[in-house]
N, C-alpha and C positions, 0 to 999 in steps of 0.2 A: 465426517458426516456429513452427507448431503443436507441442505436446507430448503425447503421445497418455500417460495411465499405464498400463502394466503390467495386465492381464488378474487378478481376484483366484482362487490355486489352492484346492481345496475344502480343502485342513489349513490354509490362513489364513484361513479363513471359520470352521473348526470348532475349530481349536487355542486359540482366545482368543486374550489378548491375545498381542503379536506382540511377541519380543525385541528386544532394540535390533538391528538393522540391522548390517549389518559396514560400519565408517568405515573407511577409510584414516587410519593415524596424521598425516599430516599435515595433515588436514582434522578433528580430531575438537575441536581447539577450535575452529572455524570452526562443527563441528555443534551443539557444545555451546551456543554463543554463542546460535545462531540458533533453538534450540528454547526455550530461557529468553527470550528476547524475543518468540516468538511467544507462551506462555504466559501474558504478561507483556499480553500486545494485548490475548488473547483476555479475558483477566481485567477490564480496562478497557472492551473493548466488551460484557460481558455487565453490570459497572455503568452503562454508559452507557445498554442496554436497561432493567435494570431502574428506572433512576432514573425513565427517560420511561414507564414504563410506571405506577409509583408515584405520581406526581404528577397530582394532577388538574390539569386543564384548567382554566386561571387566565382569565378571561375578563374585561380591564378594562374599565371605563367610559369612560377617559380615552382619546383616542384615539395620545395619544406613548406612555402604557403598553402599549398595544394593539403599537402598533408595535415597543416592545420587546422584548414578549413574541414576535413573528413573527420577531424577526433573529435572537432566543436560540434560538430551534428548528431555524430554517434554519442555523445556526450549529454548533448539533449535532447536526444531519444530516448537514453537511458533513467535520465533524470523526470522525464514523460511516465516511462515503463514504471518508476517506482510511485512516483504519484499518484496514478491509476491504480495499484495494488493497495494503496494507503485511501484511496478513496472505496475500494471495495472492504477492507478491512473495518472501517469505520462505517458503512452503510449497514455489514451485518451486525454491529454492537447496536445499532441503534434499532435494527429487529429483534434482537435480545431483550432490548429494555421493551419495547412495546408486545413482545409477545411474553414477557415473566420470566426469561430465563438468565438475564444478565448478572453477570456475579458470581454462575454454577461454572466450574470446571467442566468442559464436554468432553474430557475422558473420565475423570473419577467423579464425576455429579457431586465434587466439594463446594463448598462457598472460597472463592479466591477471596486475597488476603485483601482488604481496601487499600492498603497502602501501594499497594499491587496498583488497581484500578487506579489510585490517583495520579500516580507515575505514567499506566500505559493501561487509560480506559477503555480501547477497543481488543485488549486481551481476552481469551478463549479461554489460557490455562492455567493453573496454579503454578508458581515459580518451579517449584519443585519437578512439578509434570514436563513441563517445559525445559527444562533441564535437562530430566531422561529426553525425553524425544527427541534434543540436540545428539545425545550420548549416541543413542541407536540412529542415526539417521533418518529419523521418520519428519525431521524438518528440513525443509533446505531453506539455505541463509543465502543472498550475493556474495560470497569471500573470496577472496587471495588466498593461494595456498600460502605456503612457506616458501622463503625466497629461494631454498634449493631444489625447489619440485619444477623453477619455469626450467625450461630447457634450456641450454646455453648451447651455441650454435659458435664454431670457430671460423675462423678469416677463410679458411679454406672452403669449411662444408659451402659459406654461404656463397662464392662466386662460383660455386657448381650447379649451383640452383639458378 
């Protein structure tokens, strides 16, 4: 379900920093928590980016060191991607609080369990709905497959490559 953001009015642009939007008292705690979490993640993203740009490339002469360096860089990029996904989900939850649709399952239209919102304040679905979507393959999560699903290469095959 694609969500479009409302167009900015002239007063939004010229009035300077916007005042805190009106939030239902029921959701004020969630709004504050999500806002704090968003700022925390943004600071971490800035730190990751600064560290990535400040650190000079380290070109190792030993193959094992070069492999470790590559792994570390790939891991950092993967973490940045996950953090960016978290920023998106939190921003969407904040928008739902502002437009009055927070706490409502996007698929069924039923209220999301309060306990679930306490644990996962950016959630979009009821627990049962999300389980069903995962079973049907509609929700994709980054997961490793079973150990047997990893291709095994024999020594003879690896030397042929």
